[in-house]
C-alpha positions in Angstrom: 0.0 0.0 0.0 1.3 3.5 -0.9 2.3 6.1 1.7 -0.6 8.3 0.4 -3.1 5.6 0.9 -1.8 5.0 4.5 -2.2 8.7 5.3 -5.7 8.7 4.0 -6.8 6.4 6.8 -6.0 9.1 9.4 -8.4 11.7 7.9 -11.6 10.2 9.3 -11.2 10.5 13.0 -11.9 14.3 13.4 -15.2 14.1 11.7 -16.1 11.2 14.0 -15.8 13.4 17.0 -17.9 16.1 15.3 -20.7 13.7 14.4 -20.6 12.1 17.9 -21.6 15.5 19.3 -24.3 15.9 16.5 -25.9 12.6 17.5 -26.0 13.7 21.1 -27.5 17.1 20.3 -30.4 15.4 18.4 -31.1 12.8 21.2 -29.6 9.9 19.3 -26.7 9.2 21.8 -26.0 9.4 25.5 -23.7 12.2 26.6 -20.9 9.6 27.2 -20.4 9.6 23.3 -19.5 13.3 23.5 -15.8 14.3 23.5 -14.2 17.7 24.3 -12.8 17.8 20.8 -16.3 17.0 19.3 -17.9 19.7 21.4 -15.2 22.2 20.3 -15.4 21.2 16.7 -19.2 21.7 16.7 -18.9 25.1 18.3 -16.1 26.3 15.8 -18.3 25.2 12.8 -21.6 26.6 14.1 -21.0 30.0 12.4 -20.1 28.4 9.1 -23.1 26.2 9.3 -25.3 29.0 10.1 -24.0 31.1 7.3 -24.3 28.3 4.8 -27.9 27.6 6.0 -28.8 31.3 5.7 -27.1 32.0 2.5 -27.5 28.8 0.5 -30.1 26.7 2.3 -27.4 24.1 3.1 -27.3 22.6 6.6 -24.5 20.1 7.5 -26.3 18.7 10.5 -29.4 18.1 8.4 -27.3 16.1 5.9 -25.9 14.0 8.7 -29.3 13.3 10.2 -30.7 12.4 6.8 -28.1 9.7 6.1 -28.2 8.5 9.7 -31.9 8.1 10.1 -32.2 6.4 6.7 -29.5 3.9 7.5 -31.4 3.2 10.8 -34.7 2.7 8.9 -33.1 0.2 6.5 -31.3 -1.6 9.3 -34.6 -2.0 11.2 -36.3 -3.3 8.1 -33.5 -5.9 7.6 -33.8 -7.1 11.3 -37.6 -7.2 11.4 -38.4 -8.4 7.9 -35.4 -10.3 6.7 -34.1 -11.9 9.8 -30.7 -10.3 10.1 -29.2 -11.0 13.5 -25.6 -9.9 13.0 -24.4 -6.5 12.0 -20.9 -5.2 11.3 -20.4 -1.4 11.4 -17.1 -0.4 9.8 -15.6 3.0 10.7 -18.0 3.1 13.6 -16.3 6.1 15.2 -18.5 7.5 17.9 -21.7 6.3 16.4 -24.4 5.3 18.9 -26.1 2.9 16.5 -24.6 -0.2 18.1 -25.8 0.8 21.6 -29.3 1.7 20.5 -29.9 -1.4 18.3 -28.5 -3.8 20.8 -30.9 -2.3 23.5 -33.9 -2.6 21.1 -33.1 -6.1 19.8 -31.9 -8.6 22.5 -31.0 -11.3 19.9 -28.8 -9.0 17.8 -25.0 -9.4 17.6 -23.4 -6.1 16.8 -19.7 -5.8 15.8 -18.2 -2.4 15.6 -14.8 -1.7 13.9 -12.5 1.1 13.2 -8.8 2.0 12.9 -6.9 0.6 15.9 -6.7 3.8 18.0 -10.3 4.7 17.4 -11.5 1.1 18.1 -9.5 1.3 21.3 -11.3 4.5 22.3 -14.8 3.2 21.4 -14.1 -0.1 23.3 -13.1 1.8 26.4 -16.2 4.0 26.2 -18.5 1.0 25.8 -16.7 -0.9 28.6 -16.9 2.0 31.1 -20.6 2.2 30.5 -21.1 -1.5 30.9 -22.3 -2.0 27.3 -19.8 -4.4 26.0 -20.7 -8.1 26.1 -20.6 -11.3 24.0 -22.9 -9.8 21.4 -21.7 -6.2 21.3 -18.0 -6.0 20.5 -15.4 -3.7 19.0 -12.5 -4.7 16.8 -9.8 -3.0 14.8 -9.9 -2.8 11.0 -8.2 -0.9 8.2 -10.1 -1.0 5.0 -7.0 -0.3 3.0 -5.2 -3.3 4.3 -5.5 -6.3 2.0 -4.0 -8.8 4.3 -2.9 -9.0 7.9 -4.4 -8.8 11.4 -6.6 -5.8 10.7 -7.9 -6.8 7.3 -11.5 -7.6 6.4 -11.0 -11.4 6.6 -9.9 -11.1 10.2 -12.8 -8.9 11.0 -15.3 -11.3 9.6 -13.6 -14.5 10.8 -15.8 -14.8 14.0 -19.2 -14.4 12.4 -21.8 -17.1 11.9 -21.3 -18.1 8.2 -24.8 -19.9 8.2 -26.7 -16.6 9.0 -27.4 -13.5 7.1 -25.2 -10.5 7.7 -25.6 -6.7 7.3 -22.5 -4.3 7.0 -22.6 -0.6 7.5 -20.3 2.3 6.6 -21.4 5.8 7.4 -19.4 9.0 6.7 -16.5 6.9 5.3 -16.4 6.4 1.5 -16.3 10.0 0.2 -12.9 10.5 2.0 -11.3 8.2 -0.6 -10.8 8.5 -4.4 -13.1 6.2 -6.4 -10.4 3.5 -7.3 -9.5 3.2 -3.7 -13.0 2.8 -2.4 -14.0 0.6 -5.2 -11.1 -1.7 -4.2 -12.5 -1.9 -0.7 -16.0 -2.6 -2.0 -14.7 -5.5 -4.2 -12.9 -7.1 -1.3 -15.9 -6.6 0.9 -18.2 -8.3 -1.6 -15.8 -11.2 -1.8 -15.9 -11.6 2.0 -19.8 -11.4 2.0 -20.2 -14.2 -0.6 -19.7 -16.9 2.1 -22.9 -15.9 3.9 -26.4 -17.1 2.7 -27.3 -13.5 2.1 -25.5 -10.2 2.8 -26.4 -6.5 2.7 -24.2 -3.5 2.6 -25.5 0.0 3.5 -23.5 3.1 2.9 -24.1 6.8 2.5 -22.7 8.3 -0.7 -22.5 11.9 -2.0 -22.8 11.6 -5.8 -21.4 14.2 -8.1 -24.7 16.0 -8.7 -23.6 18.7 -11.1 -27.2 19.4 -12.0 -28.2 20.1 -8.4 -29.4 23.7 -8.0 -26.9 24.2 -5.1 -24.0 22.4 -6.7 -21.6 25.3 -6.6 -22.4 26.0 -2.9 -22.1 22.2 -2.2 -18.6 22.1 -3.8 -17.6 25.1 -1.7 -18.8 23.2 1.5 -17.0 20.0 0.4 -13.8 21.9 0.1 -14.1 23.3 3.6 -14.7 19.8 5.0 -11.6 18.7 3.2 -9.5 21.3 4.8 -10.9 20.6 8.3 -10.1 16.9 8.0 -6.7 17.5 6.4 -7.6 15.5 3.4 -10.0 15.6 0.4 -13.6 14.8 0.1 -14.5 13.2 -3.2 -17.8 13.1 -5.0 -18.4 9.7 -6.7 -20.5 8.9 -9.7 -22.6 11.2 -11.8 -26.0 9.9 -10.7 -28.1 6.9 -9.4 -27.6 4.7 -12.5 -23.9 5.2 -12.3 -23.9 4.2 -8.7 -25.9 1.0 -9.4 -23.4 0.1 -12.2 -20.5 0.9 -10.0 -21.5 -1.3 -7.2 -22.5 -4.1 -9.6 -19.0 -4.0 -11.1 -17.6 -4.5 -7.6 -19.4 -7.8 -7.2 -22.8 -6.9 -5.7 -25.8 -8.6 -7.3 -28.7 -6.4 -6.3 -28.3 -2.6 -5.8 -30.9 0.0 -4.8 -30.2 3.7 -4.2 -32.3 5.4 -1.6 -33.1 9.2 -1.3 -33.6 10.4 2.3 -36.8 12.2 1.1 -38.5 8.8 0.7 -38.2 8.2 4.4 -40.3 10.8 6.1 -41.7 14.2 5.3 -39.7 15.6 8.2 -36.5 15.0 6.3 -37.7 16.7 3.1 -36.0 19.9 2.0 -37.1 22.5 -0.5 -34.2 21.5 -2.6 -33.4 17.8 -3.6 -31.5 15.9 -1.0 -27.7 15.7 -1.6 -26.9 12.4 0.1 -27.9 8.9 -1.0 -27.8 5.7 0.9 -26.9 2.6 -1.2 -28.3 -0.8 -0.3 -26.1 -3.3 -2.1 -26.8 -7.0 -1.6 -25.3 -10.3 -2.4 -27.9 -13.1 -2.7 
């Protein structure tokens, strides 16, 4: 793996702290998920978010809630209607989803994973709150590693190969150039083929050049890149390109969800920017 690819892995953690505070602000997480850095980052970005909302109708927190709640809805559907009992959330950061879903579904096994230092922090947090047990665990993973102790094969090694599985990544894929993230998706699809059925949920910001707020969106994306000391890539030109892209990585059934299909409360005057991809292997 190249030095540039290795450096890319480090760009995700600052946003994890920020989103951890956003989930708390919107009553999706306990206060234990809040870090001083997350609180500080949110305060520092509040004027920028206010200005973008006032001038352009763009609200970063709304984008985050749209993707988070839509993934939650699709996960509930998979558990309640399709019998999913094991979930893997890669790049879990300070997401409260594992805690919330384990509390709601007593038979659910939830495996959270992130880069080693972030996984250690998340494991300590859950341990101190008494939330870690045999069915809710945290492990290290690096999606850029193709073999070794922190690769995908090691992450999936302890799962039940006779039962369906669902994998989530949230707030991850747009930090990587398309060839890099497609390599991850291809390796992920290969790991998921051993299960009787598998579903992958991820948020994705496509390159919506026809969106009425595209120029402002691009400006906001550049700011995010500076704050995270990396770049923020927009993948695929539209939903059909997304379907074809995931199909090319080995997924057999692909659906693209718009947050505005979920609930009227999530609808904006302008079309939603984020999409959630539901890619399955049957």
